C-alpha angles and dihedrals in degrees: 000000000000100000137076108233115226131154113275131202116269110243089220108043102010095234118139101218110115129184111214132174118244115275090020116186116186091205094055120112121251091039126228144299096232120157141168115261090212106047100012093233113158116228122223118222097260092048091052096045093047091048090047092051092049093047094049091050089053095046093048091052092061118101130194127233116299118238120220 
């Protein structure tokens, strides 16, 4: 697997509570299943990968407190 797996925003409701099968690989064919725990919408592969990319960019931009 080449990706970190973190929760991504649901394209439908915006919640970040994903249901993934064990040993999930977003590159695997057939894809998924990945769904939203809140509204039960199933993600397609491009939705999930785009959400994953956006979320990882955000998480990597975070910095902790600076020490003096």
